[in-house]
C-alpha positions as MATLAB code, in Angstrom:
seq = 'XXXXXXXXXXXXXXXXXXXXXXXXXXXXXXXXXXXXXXXXXXXXXXXXXXXXXXXXXXXXXXXXXXXXXX';
ca = [
     -10.711   11.630  -20.560;
      -9.007   11.114  -17.206;
      -6.372    8.386  -16.921;
      -7.225    5.603  -14.493;
      -5.100    5.876  -11.371;
      -2.741    2.964  -10.854;
      -3.001    1.349   -7.441;
       0.662    1.680   -6.494;
       0.231   -0.169   -3.213;
      -1.004   -3.255   -5.047;
       1.535   -2.880   -7.862;
       4.450   -2.611   -5.439;
       3.176   -5.506   -3.314;
       2.922   -7.700   -6.397;
       6.321   -6.531   -7.722;
       7.867   -7.598   -4.419;
       5.963  -10.909   -4.535;
       4.242  -10.247   -1.213;
       0.831  -11.545   -0.209;
      -1.947   -9.483    1.291;
      -1.491  -11.580    4.427;
       2.164  -10.490    4.664;
       1.199   -6.861    4.118;
      -1.505   -7.143    6.755;
       1.098   -8.361    9.235;
       3.298   -5.393    8.341;
       0.576   -2.930    9.357;
      -0.938   -5.165   12.072;
      -4.317   -5.877   10.489;
      -6.045   -9.071    9.318;
      -5.491   -9.857    5.640;
      -9.203   -9.326    4.923;
      -8.977   -5.806    6.346;
      -5.787   -5.191    4.372;
      -7.541   -6.312    1.183;
     -10.350   -3.819    1.788;
      -7.809   -1.054    2.354;
      -5.843   -1.940   -0.773;
      -9.055   -1.873   -2.835;
      -9.866    1.557   -1.331;
     -13.041    0.360    0.365;
     -11.525    1.386    3.710;
      -8.859    4.069    4.121;
      -5.392    3.410    5.469;
      -4.711    5.249    8.721;
      -1.927    7.830    8.769;
       0.210    5.432   10.822;
      -0.351    2.640    8.266;
       0.542    5.006    5.415;
       3.828    5.894    7.095;
       4.600    2.220    7.759;
       3.939    1.292    4.126;
       5.905    4.260    2.789;
       8.873    3.401    5.012;
       8.784   -0.208    3.811;
       8.405    0.596    0.106;
      11.094    3.326    0.162;
      13.685    0.565    0.655;
      12.848   -0.659   -2.849;
      11.422    2.494   -4.459;
      13.469    5.347   -2.917;
      11.860    8.174   -4.909;
       8.388    7.437   -3.538;
       6.710   10.013   -1.285;
       3.536    9.897    0.780;
       1.819   12.039   -1.877;
       2.842    9.932   -4.862;
       2.014    6.698   -3.072;
      -1.416    7.578   -1.693;
      -2.756   10.647   -3.516;
];
């Protein structure tokens, strides 16, 4: 049986006590759009992935684009 994949984006956002609205501002999208991206209904763009990785690396320095998104 395959392990369920943890949504690291959501987990890190919650660990840092950030709202979806704040995260949306970080990547320049409305919080509703951000919510859809976080729930994997809509994909993050490559630019958004890099922005999020850069932000989260300040707090989680071992994170890579592969471990964060794939």
